[in-house]
C-alpha distance (Angstrom), angle and dihedral (degrees) to the residues before:
residue distance angle dihedral
M1 . . .
Q2 3.79 . .
I3 3.90 123.4 .
G4 3.80 94.2 -96.8
E5 3.76 94.2 54.7
L6 3.84 91.4 45.7
A7 3.79 91.6 49.2
T8 3.82 92.0 47.7
K9 3.82 92.6 48.0
A10 3.76 92.6 46.6
G11 3.84 96.0 44.4
V12 3.77 94.1 -120.0
S13 3.75 138.5 110.7
T14 3.71 125.9 -95.7
R15 3.72 86.9 -119.4
S16 3.82 91.4 58.2
V17 3.83 90.8 52.9
R18 3.77 90.0 50.2
Y19 3.82 88.5 49.4
Y20 3.76 93.1 49.5
E21 3.83 87.5 50.3
Q22 3.81 91.0 49.6
Q23 3.77 90.4 52.7
G24 3.76 92.7 52.7
L25 3.81 93.5 -110.7
L26 3.84 94.0 116.4
P27 3.88 124.8 41.4
A28 3.77 113.0 -108.0
R29 3.89 102.0 -130.6
R30 3.69 119.3 163.2
R31 3.86 135.5 -170.3
A32 3.84 120.3 -128.8
N33 3.68 88.5 -95.6
G34 3.80 92.6 58.1
Y35 3.78 97.0 -109.1
R36 3.89 115.6 134.6
E37 3.86 114.6 -109.0
F38 3.80 120.2 -150.9
D39 3.90 130.7 -179.4
E40 3.83 137.4 -164.6
Q41 3.67 90.7 -79.9
D42 3.78 93.2 56.6
L43 3.95 86.2 49.2
Q44 3.72 87.3 53.5
L45 3.85 90.6 49.3
V46 3.76 93.6 49.7
T47 3.84 92.4 46.1
Q48 3.74 89.9 53.0
I49 3.78 93.6 48.2
R50 3.66 91.9 49.1
Q51 3.81 94.4 47.7
L52 3.83 90.5 51.4
L53 3.73 96.0 47.3
G54 3.74 89.9 47.7
T55 3.89 87.3 58.5
G56 3.79 93.2 51.5
F57 3.84 102.9 -90.0
T58 3.86 119.6 140.6
L59 3.67 120.1 -123.6
D60 3.83 86.9 -105.0
D61 3.54 91.3 53.4
T62 3.98 90.4 60.9
R63 3.82 91.6 57.5
P64 3.87 96.5 90.5
F65 3.91 89.3 47.1
V66 3.74 92.2 51.4
E67 3.81 92.2 46.7
C68 3.85 88.6 47.8
L69 3.88 89.8 55.5
R70 3.83 91.9 43.5
S71 3.77 90.1 53.4
G72 3.91 88.7 62.5
E73 3.79 99.4 -98.0
P74 3.72 113.1 147.1
T75 3.86 92.3 -128.1
G76 3.71 131.9 23.6
D77 3.75 96.0 -126.4
S78 3.85 98.9 59.5
C79 3.85 96.9 83.4
P80 3.89 124.7 90.9
D81 3.98 92.9 -116.5
S82 3.78 88.3 51.9
V83 3.72 91.7 53.4
A84 3.72 90.8 47.0
V85 3.72 90.9 56.6
Y86 3.81 91.1 49.5
H87 3.89 89.0 51.4
R88 3.78 90.9 47.8
K89 3.83 93.2 48.1
L90 3.78 91.8 48.9
T91 3.88 90.0 51.0
E92 3.87 87.4 50.2
L93 3.77 90.6 50.1
D94 3.76 93.6 47.3
S95 3.81 88.6 52.7
E96 3.83 92.4 48.1
I97 3.97 91.9 48.9
A98 3.89 90.1 48.7
E99 4.00 87.6 51.4
L100 3.74 91.3 46.6
V101 3.84 92.2 48.9
R102 3.81 91.4 46.8
R103 3.92 91.2 49.6
R104 3.75 90.8 46.5
T105 3.79 91.0 51.5
D106 3.81 90.7 48.0
L107 3.82 90.8 51.0
A108 3.83 94.0 47.6
E109 3.83 88.8 50.5
Q110 3.82 90.9 49.9
L111 3.72 93.1 49.8
A112 3.84 90.3 47.9
R113 3.78 91.4 54.3
S114 3.72 95.2 43.0
C115 3.74 97.7 44.7
P116 3.79 112.8 18.1
G117 3.93 106.9 -149.7
C118 3.81 95.0 20.3
A119 3.76 95.0 94.1
P120 3.78 112.4 94.7
T121 3.87 116.5 -115.3
P122 3.73 117.0 -118.9
E123 3.73 90.0 -104.8
E124 3.91 90.5 54.1
R125 3.86 89.3 49.9
D126 3.84 89.6 49.5
A127 3.73 90.8 48.9
D128 3.82 91.9 50.0
A129 3.80 90.1 47.3
D130 3.86 89.6 55.4
H131 3.87 90.5 59.1
């Protein structure tokens, strides 16, 4: 398939496909006429990259998943290096969540000090979260 068809099927732009190719994530195969040529495995690679980027992974984070697929595995997340990236990203997210909770607590305390009675009660926060 040509680049436009791959991009459409994967839900990305042709520019993204070219960028993935430049970054070494997609093989650079060309026909005799110079057109790029892609197959179903390339579609699977681009789909995996897109999915990972959509969940907050960096392009470099996707490399082990791409290599896993290229090695013939049915999914990009079945190799040890991919699992290691998942573990690292979960640790990063846990740290970010802890930092957000700390910042929220600090902000709520600052509000309570500067405006007694202005800070929402836990019940009001829970009600707001339900909406």
